[in-house]
C-alpha positions in Angstrom: -5.1 -25.3 11.5 -5.8 -22.8 8.6 -6.5 -19.1 8.5 -9.0 -17.6 5.8 -10.3 -14.3 4.6 -13.8 -14.2 4.8 -14.5 -10.9 4.0 -12.9 -7.6 2.7 -13.7 -3.8 2.2 -12.2 -0.5 1.1 -13.0 3.2 1.2 -11.6 5.5 -1.0 -12.5 9.6 0.3 -14.2 12.0 -2.2 -15.1 11.7 -6.0 -12.2 10.6 -8.6 -9.8 13.2 -9.3 -8.2 13.1 -12.9 -5.3 14.4 -14.2 -6.3 17.4 -15.0 -7.6 18.2 -11.9 -4.7 17.2 -9.8 -3.2 20.9 -9.1 -6.4 22.1 -8.5 -6.4 19.9 -5.1 -3.0 20.0 -4.6 -2.0 23.5 -5.6 0.3 25.3 -7.8 4.0 25.2 -6.8 4.8 28.9 -6.3 1.8 29.6 -8.8 3.4 27.3 -11.6 2.4 24.3 -13.5 4.1 21.5 -12.9 6.7 20.8 -15.7 7.1 17.4 -14.8 3.4 16.0 -14.3 2.5 15.0 -17.9 6.0 12.9 -18.5 5.5 11.3 -14.8 1.6 10.3 -15.4 2.2 9.2 -18.9 4.9 6.8 -17.3 2.8 5.6 -14.6 -0.8 5.2 -16.3 -2.9 6.5 -13.8 -6.0 8.1 -15.1 -8.0 9.0 -12.0 -7.3 8.9 -8.0 -8.7 9.6 -5.0 -7.7 12.7 -2.1 -8.9 12.6 1.5 -8.1 16.8 1.5 -9.8 19.4 -0.8 -9.0 22.1 -2.6 -8.4 24.4 0.5 -6.2 21.6 1.7 -8.6 21.0 4.5 -8.6 17.1 5.6 -11.9 15.4 5.0 -10.9 12.3 6.6 -8.3 11.4 8.8 -6.1 8.3 8.1 -7.6 6.4 11.1 -10.8 7.7 9.8 -10.5 6.1 6.8 -9.1 3.0 7.9 -12.4 2.7 10.4 -14.9 3.2 7.4 -13.0 0.2 5.4 -13.1 -2.0 8.6 -16.7 -1.1 9.4 -17.9 -2.2 5.5 -15.8 -5.3 5.8 -17.6 -6.6 9.2 -20.8 -5.2 7.9 -20.4 -7.4 4.6 -20.9 -10.2 6.8 -22.5 -9.2 9.6 -19.4 -9.9 11.8 -19.8 -8.2 15.9 -17.2 -6.3 16.5 -17.4 -8.1 19.9 -16.2 -11.1 18.5 -13.1 -9.6 17.3 -9.9 -11.1 19.0 -7.2 -8.6 17.2 -6.8 -5.8 15.3 -3.6 -5.4 13.1 -3.1 -2.2 10.8 -0.7 -0.9 8.2 -0.1 2.3 7.2 3.3 4.7 6.1 2.4 7.4 7.8 -0.2 7.7 10.3 -2.0 10.8 11.6 0.2 11.1 14.7 3.7 10.3 15.3 2.7 8.6 18.8 0.8 6.7 19.8 0.8 3.4 16.9 -1.5 3.6 14.1 -3.9 0.5 15.6 -4.3 2.5 18.8 -5.7 5.4 16.7 -7.8 3.0 14.5 -9.1 1.0 17.5 -10.6 4.2 19.2 -11.7 4.7 16.0 -13.8 1.7 15.4 -14.8 1.7 19.2 -13.5 -2.0 19.6 -13.6 -3.0 23.1 -11.0 -5.3 24.9 -9.0 -5.9 21.6 -5.1 -7.1 20.8 -3.6 -4.6 18.7 -0.8 -4.7 16.4 0.9 -1.8 14.3 2.9 -2.4 11.4 5.2 0.4 10.1 6.7 0.4 6.5 5.6 1.6 3.0 3.9 -0.7 0.7 4.9 -4.5 2.1 3.9 -3.2 5.7 0.2 -4.3 4.7 0.9 -8.3 4.5 3.1 -8.1 7.6 0.1 -6.9 9.1 -1.6 -9.5 7.6 0.9 -12.3 8.8 1.1 -11.0 12.0 -2.9 -11.6 12.1 -2.6 -15.2 10.5 -0.1 -16.4 12.9 -2.4 -15.3 15.8 -5.0 -17.1 14.6 -2.9 -20.2 13.4 -1.3 -20.3 17.1 -5.0 -20.4 18.2 -4.3 -17.3 20.4 -7.2 -15.5 18.6 -9.9 -17.4 16.3 -10.4 -13.8 14.6 -8.5 -10.9 13.5 -9.2 -7.2 11.3 -6.4 -6.5 9.2 -6.7 -2.7 8.1 -4.5 -1.1 5.4 -4.8 2.3 5.0 -2.8 5.7 3.3 -3.2 9.7 3.7 -0.2 10.6 1.4 -1.9 13.9 0.0 -1.1 15.9 3.2 2.4 15.9 2.3 1.8 17.0 -1.5 0.2 20.7 -0.4 2.0 23.1 -2.7 2.8 24.9 0.8 4.8 22.2 1.8 7.3 22.4 -1.1 7.5 26.4 -0.8 8.1 25.9 2.4 11.4 23.9 1.7 12.3 26.4 -1.0 11.6 25.1 -4.0 11.7 27.2 -7.1 11.3 26.3 -11.0 13.8 23.9 -10.5 12.4 21.5 -8.3 14.3 18.2 -7.0 12.7 15.7 -9.5 12.7 13.1 -6.7 10.9 15.7 -4.3 8.7 16.2 -6.9 8.2 12.3 -8.4 5.6 11.1 -6.0 3.2 14.4 -5.8 1.9 12.5 -9.5 1.9 8.8 -8.1 0.5 8.7 -4.3 -3.2 8.8 -3.4 -5.3 7.9 -0.4 -7.4 5.0 0.7 -8.1 2.2 2.9 -8.7 -1.4 2.6 -9.4 -4.2 5.3 -9.9 -7.7 5.4 -11.3 -10.3 8.3 -9.5 -13.2 8.8 -11.0 -16.3 10.7 -10.0 -19.5 11.8 -13.2 -21.6 10.3 -14.0 -21.1 6.7 -17.4 -19.6 5.5 -19.4 -20.6 2.1 -17.2 -18.4 0.4 -13.6 -17.5 1.7 -10.2 -17.5 0.9 -7.5 -19.6 2.6 -4.3 -18.3 3.2 -1.7 -20.7 2.0 1.5 -19.1 3.0 3.2 -15.4 3.1 6.6 -15.1 2.2 9.0 -11.6 2.4 12.6 -10.8 1.9 14.3 -7.6 2.8 17.1 -6.5 0.7 18.3 -3.0 3.0 21.2 -4.4 3.9 22.7 -4.0 0.1 20.7 -1.5 -1.0 20.6 2.2 0.4 17.0 4.3 0.9 15.1 5.0 -2.0 11.5 6.1 -0.4 11.5 8.4 2.2 10.5 11.0 4.5 12.8 12.7 7.1 16.2 12.9 4.8 17.4 16.6 3.8 17.6 17.6 0.3 21.3 17.9 0.3 22.4 13.9 0.2 25.9 15.0 1.8 23.7 16.1 4.7 23.7 13.3 7.1 20.9 14.7 9.3 17.6 13.2 9.7 14.4 16.0 10.4 15.0 15.5 14.4 18.5 16.5 14.6 17.7 19.8 13.1 17.3 22.8 16.2 13.7 22.9 15.4 11.6 21.7 12.9 11.5 24.8 10.9 14.7 24.3 10.2 14.2 20.9 9.2 11.2 22.3 6.8 13.7 24.5 4.9 16.5 21.9 4.5 13.5 19.6 3.0 14.0 17.3 5.5 10.0 17.3 5.4 9.3 15.9 1.8 8.8 12.7 1.0 11.2 11.6 -2.0 12.0 8.9 -4.1 15.5 8.1 -5.7 14.1 7.3 -8.6 17.4 5.4 -10.1 17.0 3.0 -7.8 13.5 2.2 -8.6 14.6 -0.4 -11.0 15.9 -2.8 -8.3 12.4 -3.0 -6.9 11.1 -4.4 -10.0 14.1 -6.7 -10.3 14.2 -8.1 -6.7 10.5 -8.2 -7.0 10.9 -10.9 -10.0 13.9 -12.6 -7.9 11.9 -13.2 -5.0 9.0 -14.9 -6.8 11.7 -17.2 -8.5 13.5 -17.9 -5.3 10.2 -18.8 -4.0 9.6 -21.5 -7.0 13.3 -22.9 -6.4 12.2 -23.8 -2.9 9.2 -25.6 -4.0 7.0 -22.6 -2.0 5.4 -21.3 -5.1 4.1 -23.3 -8.4 3.8 -20.3 -10.6 2.4 -22.2 -13.7 -0.2 -23.1 -11.9 -1.8 -19.8 -10.7 -4.8 -18.7 -11.9 -4.7 -15.1 -10.8 -2.1 -12.8 -10.3 -2.5 -9.5 -8.0 0.6 -7.0 -8.4 1.1 -4.2 -6.9 3.6 -2.6 -9.3 3.3 1.6 -8.5 3.5 2.6 -12.0 2.6 1.1 -15.7 6.2 1.3 -16.6 7.1 -1.2 -14.4 4.3 -3.7 -16.1 6.2 -4.7 -19.1 9.5 -5.0 -17.5 7.9 -8.0 -14.6 6.5 -9.6 -17.5 10.0 -9.7 -19.6 12.0 -10.7 -16.4 9.7 -13.6 -15.8 9.4 -15.1 -19.6 13.3 -14.4 -19.4 13.2 -16.8 -16.4 11.0 -19.5 -18.2 8.0 -18.6 -15.6 6.1 -16.2 -17.7 2.1 -16.1 -16.7 -0.8 -15.2 -19.3 -1.5 -11.6 -18.9 -5.1 -12.3 -18.9 -4.3 -13.9 -15.5 -3.3 -10.6 -14.2 -5.5 -8.3 -12.3 -4.8 -4.5 -11.7 -6.9 -1.3 -10.8 -3.8 1.0 -10.7 -4.8 3.1 -13.5 -8.8 3.9 -11.8 -8.1 3.6 -8.0 -4.0 5.3 -8.2 -1.1 4.1 -5.9 -2.4 3.9 -2.4 1.2 2.6 -0.8 0.2 -0.2 1.6 -3.5 -0.2 1.0 -3.3 -0.8 -2.6 -3.5 -4.5 -2.3 -5.9 -4.5 -0.4 -8.2 -2.3 -2.3 -7.1 -4.6 -5.3 -8.3 -7.8 -3.7 -11.7 -6.4 -2.6 -12.3 -4.9 -6.1 -11.2 -8.1 -7.8 -13.3 -10.2 -5.7 -16.3 -7.8 -6.5 -15.7 -7.9 -9.9 -14.0 -11.3 -11.3 -15.4 -14.5 -11.8 -13.6 -17.0 -9.1 -14.0 -21.0 -8.6 -13.1 -23.2 -5.6 -9.5 -24.0 -5.8 -8.5 -21.0 -7.8 -4.9 -20.1 -6.7 -4.2 -16.2 -5.7 -0.8 -14.7 -6.1 -0.7 -11.5 -4.3 2.9 -9.6 -5.0 4.0 -6.3 -3.3 7.5 -5.0 -4.3 8.3 -2.5 -1.6 10.6 0.7 -2.8 10.9 2.3 0.6 14.1 -0.1 1.0 13.4 -3.1 -0.7 11.5 -5.4 1.4 9.1 -7.5 -1.1 6.2 -9.4 0.0 4.2 -12.2 -1.6 0.8 -14.0 -0.5 -0.8 -17.1 -1.5 -4.1 -17.7 -1.5 -6.7 -20.8 -2.6 -10.7 -19.8 -3.0 -12.8 -22.1 -1.0 -16.2 -21.9 -2.4 -19.3 -24.3 -2.1 -20.9 -24.7 -5.2 
């Protein structure tokens, strides 16, 4: 029994926003241009991205709405009827609501009747965890089809008013501002079926390694700015007090980021040692490195380990589409299939290092195509 990706789709809200326009949309914090923006953008290499909010900070598309758009595009591409779907598996870092689960909200947007649902919560790797759940359902013959959607709406967290409410001044906490220039919005989807079509991708395997037992939190929402304060955002007397303490801001402990790269490469090498991954015979690599800064580091580590892959086999759309968190690998795969030439039997490796608390996920695909 096998599982196959028979269609993909993606949705990016609004027009592309270039680097000079970011603060026009997100707003100036205390009416001052950022001192860090150019430095961070130079390191991440991103030139354009998309936001689901406008310059007045009105939300144009909810997270579940973007997810539904991507799902509809994916299904419509191959004329797959919604009534045939057995499962909906969804991933996001932060849904529109705390409760209920994200998949419930997306199901309603898609108007899917009598479907089994699954919500995968985490950061970047939650998308592949959602795929694995859907794949296993198909392999166990619980369902013969599943729609998997990953969607992110980060921009709402980056409004200047969020930082001002937390008492941000000219010396804004670097870890709190860092992700403002890194993350953007978008959604991707894939249809998984038990039977192959004329042109599809066989899912060979999905593996992951979590290192939360040995490393602290790196990316978070809900922790106060003061590290000695062990409360979470829900432990404050009220939400306004939590906001003042910076517990509603999204932040990244940049000192820990190098671990994400090292552990991401280490996971690939472990899969090689186990005989699961044959890296030299991979034809295409889609790696969700969140910043151009990490690209050379990944290449160097693989080369040092004697497992390098020629750069021409690597694909990314980070520079044009931005870092859309868990949706990135889906959006990347969709665009890769639209723009690149692949042939029957080609092996595709998808790598998703995650900095939330260092869960790294890997998926290998084989191209199935009738010539």
